[in-house]
C-alpha positions in Angstrom: 8.7 -7.4 -6.4 7.3 -10.0 -8.8 3.8 -9.8 -10.2 3.0 -13.1 -8.4 4.1 -11.5 -5.1 2.1 -8.4 -5.7 -0.9 -10.4 -6.4 -0.5 -12.4 -3.2 -0.1 -9.2 -1.2 -3.0 -7.3 -2.8 -5.9 -9.8 -3.0 -9.6 -9.2 -2.9 -11.0 -6.7 -0.5 -13.3 -7.0 2.5 -17.0 -7.5 1.6 -19.7 -5.1 2.8 -21.4 -7.9 4.8 -18.2 -8.4 6.7 -18.2 -4.8 7.8 -21.7 -5.2 9.0 -20.7 -8.3 11.0 -17.9 -6.3 12.6 -20.4 -3.6 13.7 -22.5 -6.2 15.5 -19.4 -7.9 16.9 -17.8 -4.8 18.3 -20.8 -4.5 20.6 -19.7 -7.8 22.1 -16.1 -6.7 22.8 -17.3 -3.4 24.2 -18.9 -5.3 26.9 -15.4 -6.5 28.0 -14.4 -2.8 28.4 -17.4 -2.1 30.5 -16.8 -5.1 32.7 -13.3 -3.9 33.5 -14.7 -0.4 34.4 -17.3 -1.9 36.6 -14.8 -3.9 38.6 -11.3 -2.4 38.2 -9.2 -5.2 39.7 -6.3 -7.1 38.0 -8.0 -10.4 38.7 -11.1 -9.1 36.8 -8.8 -8.0 34.0 -7.5 -11.6 33.6 -11.1 -12.9 33.4 -11.8 -10.2 30.8 -8.8 -11.3 28.8 -10.2 -14.9 28.8 -13.6 -13.7 27.6 -12.0 -11.5 25.0 -10.0 -14.4 23.7 -13.2 -16.5 23.3 -14.9 -13.7 21.3 -11.6 -13.1 19.4 -11.5 -16.7 18.0 -15.2 -16.4 17.1 -14.5 -13.3 15.1 -11.5 -15.1 13.5 -13.7 -17.9 12.4 -15.8 -15.6 10.1 -12.7 -13.7 9.0 -11.1 -16.9 7.7 -14.4 -18.2 6.3 -14.6 -15.4 3.9 -10.8 -15.3 3.3 -10.6 -18.9 2.1 -14.0 -20.0 0.8 -16.3 -16.9 0.9 -17.5 -15.0 -2.1 -19.4 -11.7 -1.6 -21.2 -12.3 -4.8 -22.9 -15.4 -3.5 -26.1 -14.8 -1.6 -25.6 -17.9 0.5 -22.3 -16.7 1.8 -23.7 -13.3 2.8 -26.6 -15.1 4.6 -24.2 -17.3 6.6 -22.5 -14.1 7.9 -25.8 -12.3 8.6 -26.9 -15.4 10.4 -23.8 -15.3 12.5 -24.6 -11.9 13.8 -27.6 -13.2 15.7 -25.9 -15.5 18.2 -22.9 -13.1 18.4 -25.4 -10.3 19.4 -26.9 -12.7 22.0 -23.5 -13.5 23.3 -22.8 -9.8 23.7 -25.9 -9.4 25.8 -24.9 -12.4 28.0 -21.2 -11.5 28.4 -21.8 -9.6 31.8 -23.5 -12.8 33.1 -20.1 -14.7 32.7 -18.5 -12.3 35.3 -21.5 -12.9 37.6 -21.0 -16.7 37.5 -23.7 -17.5 35.0 -22.0 -18.4 31.7 -24.7 -20.7 30.3 -26.4 -18.2 28.0 -23.0 -17.0 26.6 -21.9 -20.6 26.1 -25.1 -21.5 24.3 -24.7 -18.5 22.0 -21.1 -19.4 21.1 -22.3 -23.0 20.4 -24.8 -21.6 17.9 -22.1 -19.5 16.2 -19.9 -22.5 15.7 -22.7 -24.5 14.3 -23.2 -21.8 11.8 -19.6 -21.8 10.9 -19.5 -25.6 10.5 -22.5 -25.4 8.0 -21.0 -22.4 6.2 -17.7 -24.2 5.6 -19.4 -27.4 4.5 -21.6 -25.5 2.0 -19.2 -22.9 0.7 -16.0 -24.9 0.6 -17.1 -28.1 -1.0 -14.2 -29.5 -3.0 -11.5 -27.3 -1.4 -8.6 -28.8 0.6 -8.9 -28.9 4.3 -12.6 -27.8 4.5 -13.9 -31.1 5.7 -11.5 -31.0 8.7 -12.6 -27.5 9.5 -16.3 -28.4 9.3 -15.9 -31.3 11.7 -13.7 -29.2 14.0 -16.4 -26.5 14.3 -19.1 -29.1 14.8 -17.1 -30.6 17.7 -16.5 -27.1 19.1 -20.2 -26.4 19.0 -20.8 -29.6 21.0 -18.1 -28.6 23.6 -19.6 -25.1 24.1 -23.1 -26.6 24.3 -22.0 -29.1 27.0 -20.2 -26.3 28.9 -23.5 -24.6 29.4 -24.4 -27.4 31.9 -20.9 -27.7 33.6 -20.1 -25.8 36.8 -17.2 -23.4 37.3 -14.3 -23.6 36.8 -14.7 -26.6 34.4 -16.7 -24.6 32.0 -13.6 -22.4 31.3 -11.5 -25.5 30.9 -13.9 -26.7 28.2 -13.8 -23.3 26.5 -10.0 -23.3 26.5 -10.0 -26.8 25.0 -12.4 -25.7 22.2 -10.3 -22.6 21.4 -7.0 -24.6 21.3 -8.4 -27.2 18.8 -9.9 -24.4 16.8 -6.4 -22.8 16.4 -5.1 -26.2 15.4 -7.5 -26.9 12.5 -7.7 -23.3 11.3 -4.1 -22.2 11.0 -1.6 -24.4 12.7 -1.8 -27.6 10.6 1.1 -27.5 8.1 0.2 -30.5 6.0 1.7 -33.9 5.5 5.2 -32.6 4.6 5.5 -31.0 8.0 4.3 -34.1 9.8 6.9 -36.2 8.0 9.6 -33.8 8.9 8.9 -34.2 12.6 9.9 -37.8 12.4 12.7 -37.9 9.8 16.2 -36.6 10.4 17.5 -34.3 13.1 15.4 -31.7 14.8 15.1 -28.6 12.7 17.2 -25.6 13.7 15.7 -22.3 14.8 16.6 -20.8 11.4 14.9 -23.7 9.5 11.7 -23.1 11.6 11.7 -19.4 10.7 12.2 -20.3 7.0 9.3 -22.7 7.3 7.1 -19.9 8.3 8.1 -17.9 5.2 7.6 -20.8 2.8 4.3 -21.4 0.9 2.1 -24.0 2.5 2.3 -27.5 1.1 -1.5 -27.6 0.7 -2.4 -24.6 -1.6 -6.0 -24.8 -0.6 -5.0 -23.8 2.9 -3.2 -20.7 1.9 -4.8 -17.3 3.2 -5.2 -14.2 1.1 -2.7 -11.7 2.6 -4.4 -8.5 1.4 -7.9 -9.5 2.6 -6.6 -10.7 6.0 -4.5 -7.6 6.6 -7.5 -5.3 5.7 -9.8 -7.4 7.8 -7.6 -7.1 11.0 -6.9 -3.5 10.3 -10.6 -2.6 10.2 -11.2 -4.5 13.4 -8.3 -2.5 15.1 -10.0 0.6 13.9 -13.2 -0.4 15.7 -11.3 -1.2 18.9 -9.6 2.2 18.6 -13.1 3.7 18.3 -13.9 2.3 21.7 -11.2 4.6 23.1 -12.5 7.6 21.1 -16.0 7.0 22.4 -14.7 6.7 25.9 -12.8 10.0 25.7 -15.9 11.7 24.2 -18.3 10.4 26.8 -15.9 11.3 29.7 -15.4 14.9 28.3 -19.1 15.4 28.2 -19.4 14.9 31.9 -17.0 17.8 32.7 -17.8 21.6 32.5 -16.2 23.4 29.5 -14.3 25.8 31.8 -12.6 22.9 33.6 -9.0 22.3 32.8 -9.5 18.6 33.2 -12.0 18.7 30.4 -9.5 19.9 27.9 -6.8 17.6 29.1 -9.1 14.7 28.9 -10.3 15.5 25.5 -7.1 16.4 23.9 -5.0 13.9 25.7 -7.3 11.0 24.9 -7.6 11.9 21.2 -3.9 12.3 20.8 -3.4 9.0 22.5 -5.8 7.3 20.1 -4.1 9.0 17.1 -0.7 7.7 18.3 -1.9 4.2 18.7 -3.4 4.4 15.2 -0.1 5.7 13.8 1.9 2.9 15.4 -0.1 0.2 13.8 -1.3 1.6 10.4 1.8 3.4 9.3 4.3 0.5 10.0 3.1 -2.7 11.6 0.1 -3.3 9.2 2.1 -2.9 6.1 5.0 -5.1 7.3 2.6 -7.9 8.4 0.8 -7.8 5.1 4.2 -7.9 3.2 5.5 -10.8 5.3 2.4 -12.9 4.7 2.4 -12.1 1.0 6.0 -13.1 0.6 5.2 -16.4 2.3 2.4 -17.2 -0.2 -0.2 -17.1 2.5 1.4 -19.6 4.8 -1.3 -20.3 7.5 1.3 -20.8 10.2 2.7 -17.4 9.6 -0.9 -15.9 9.6 -1.3 -17.4 13.1 2.0 -15.9 14.3 1.3 -12.4 12.9 -2.5 -12.1 13.1 -4.5 -14.7 15.0 -2.1 -15.1 17.9 0.1 -12.0 17.3 -2.8 -9.6 17.4 -4.6 -10.9 20.4 -2.7 -9.0 23.1 -2.4 -5.7 21.1 -6.2 -5.8 20.4 -7.1 -6.5 24.1 -4.6 -3.8 25.2 -6.7 -1.2 23.4 -9.7 -2.2 25.5 -7.6 -2.0 28.6 -6.3 1.4 27.7 -9.9 2.6 27.0 -11.0 1.2 30.4 -8.1 3.0 32.1 -8.8 6.3 30.4 -12.5 6.0 31.4 -11.6 5.3 35.0 -8.9 8.1 35.0 -11.6 10.6 34.2 -13.9 9.7 37.0 -14.3 12.1 39.8 -12.4 9.7 42.1 -10.3 7.5 39.9 -9.1 4.1 41.4 -5.5 3.4 41.9 -5.5 0.9 39.0 -6.8 3.4 36.4 -3.4 4.8 35.5 -1.9 1.4 35.5 -4.5 0.1 33.1 -3.5 2.8 30.7 0.2 2.3 31.0 0.1 -1.5 31.0 -2.2 -1.4 28.0 0.1 0.9 26.2 3.1 -1.2 27.0 1.4 -4.4 25.8 0.4 -2.6 22.6 3.9 -1.4 21.9 5.4 -4.8 22.7 2.7 -6.7 20.7 3.2 -4.5 17.6 7.0 -4.8 17.9 7.6 -1.1 17.8 11.3 -1.5 19.1 12.2 -4.9 17.7 12.1 -5.3 14.0 15.8 -6.0 12.9 18.9 -7.8 14.3 20.4 -5.4 16.8 23.3 -5.2 19.3 22.9 -6.1 23.0 22.8 -2.5 24.3 19.9 -1.6 21.9 17.9 -4.5 23.5 18.6 -3.0 26.9 17.3 0.4 25.7 14.2 -1.5 24.3 13.5 -3.0 27.8 14.1 0.3 29.4 11.7 2.1 27.1 9.0 -0.5 27.9 9.7 -0.3 31.7 9.4 3.5 31.5 6.1 3.2 29.7 4.4 1.0 32.3 5.9 3.1 35.2 4.4 6.4 33.8 1.5 5.4 36.1 3.5 6.6 39.0 2.9 10.2 37.9 -0.6 9.8 39.4 1.1 10.8 42.8 2.0 14.2 41.5 -0.4 14.9 38.7 -4.2 14.8 38.3 -5.6 11.8 36.4 -6.3 13.8 33.2 -2.8 15.3 33.3 -1.4 11.8 33.5 -3.4 10.8 30.5 -1.9 13.8 28.6 1.7 12.8 29.6 1.1 9.2 28.5 -0.4 10.5 25.2 2.9 12.6 24.6 5.0 9.5 25.3 2.9 7.4 22.9 3.5 10.1 20.2 7.2 9.7 20.7 6.9 6.0 20.4 4.9 6.3 17.1 7.6 8.6 15.7 10.3 6.1 16.7 8.4 3.2 15.2 8.0 5.0 11.9 11.7 5.7 11.8 12.8 2.2 12.7 10.5 0.4 10.3 11.2 2.6 7.2 14.4 0.6 6.7 12.7 -2.7 7.4 10.2 -2.2 4.6 12.9 -1.4 2.2 15.0 -4.6 3.0 12.1 -6.9 3.8 12.0 -8.6 0.3 15.7 -9.3 0.5 15.7 -10.7 4.0 12.2 -11.5 5.4 13.7 -13.4 8.3 14.9 -10.1 9.7 11.4 -9.8 11.2 12.3 -12.7 13.5 15.6 -11.0 14.4 17.6 -13.9 13.0 21.2 -13.1 11.9 21.9 -13.0 8.3 25.2 -14.8 8.9 23.4 -17.7 10.4 20.8 -17.8 7.6 23.5 -17.9 5.0 25.5 -20.5 6.7 22.5 -22.7 7.1 21.3 -22.3 3.5 24.8 -23.1 2.2 24.9 -26.4 4.3 
C-alpha cells in the first residue's frame, strides 16, 4: 500500500462534538424501535422504515458536514453541531405523533435541522468546491419540510421522499462534469466500466470524502444501534425472576446475538468498506454505495432485531416477534454482504440463498420452543454466520488492493479484457 493510499484510508478522527451529537440523535432512532414494539404489525414496520430513513439522512448531513468542511478546532463548527442537536431532539419527541397521523411537529423540526445545515455549509465551506450547491440544496429541503407541515397525508410523505432524494443527489451522487459528458458521448458504458468509475477518484477533488473519518463515524453509529439491542435485553431480563430459565435464556441469548452482530460488522465489513473507499480516493458515489445507501437497511435491521427481542420476552409475545428477529438478522447479513464478497460459482450462490432462507425461517421454531429459547437458537446461528464471515473475508482483505472490483463480484477475466480494449 502506498503512502498516499494509507493517508486516504486513515484520515482525521471523529470529533468529540460529533459523539455528543450521536448521543442526542440515538434518542430519536430509539423512538422507532418503541413504535414497532407498540404496534407490531408489518405495515407499521414499513412506516417505521420510512421514518428511520428520514432520520438517517438527517444524521448523514452532519456526518458529511464534518467530513468535508468541518474542523473540530473551530468554535463555529462545534456550535453548528450543538445547534443541530436541539431540533433533532425535538424531532425525537415528535416521532410518535407521525404514527398517530400528526407529522407537523416532526416536519417542522426537520426543516429547522436543514436550515442549520445550509448555514453551516455556507459558513464553514466558503471557497470549497460544491459547497454552494449543497447550501442551496439544504435550503430547498428546509422549505419542502416546512411546507409539508401543512400538507395532509399521504402527500406529506411524498414531499419528504422528494426532499430526501434530492439530498442524496447533491450530497453524494453528483460525479462532476466529466461524468455528465460521458453520459452523452460514445456508447453506453459497460457494467465493468461503471464499477471502475466507482473505484476512481472523483473529478472534483473538493467533493472527495475522508475514508477514515467516514468509516469511524458510521462504525460509532452502528455501535449505538447495537446498544439499543443490549438495553432491550437488559430491560427484559429485569422483568423476570432470577430462578426462571427464561431469564437466563433471554439474558445470555440476547447478549450473544448482539456480540455476533458486532463481530459481523467490525471484524470484516467495516475494514473492507474503509479500504475500498480509501483506494477510490474518497469517491462520493462509492461512499453512497457503501455507507449512505449501503448501511440504511443493516442499520434499520438492528432496530427491528431489538424490537423483536423485546417482544419475544413479553409474557405473551405476538406472532410477529420471532419473525422480526429473523427478518432483521437476514437483512443485516444480506446488507453487510456476509456471504457475497468474491466471484463465486453458481452452486455457492445457491448455498448463500439457502443460508439466508434458513435464517429467516428460524422463526418457525416458535411452534416448538419458548420465545427466549428461540432467541437463543437465533443467537447461535448468528455466531456461526459471524465465524463464516470472518473466514470468507480474510482472503478478500489480502487481495483487495490487487482487485478492488472483486467486491462487486465482477470477473477478473472481464476486467482484464475490458481494460485491454
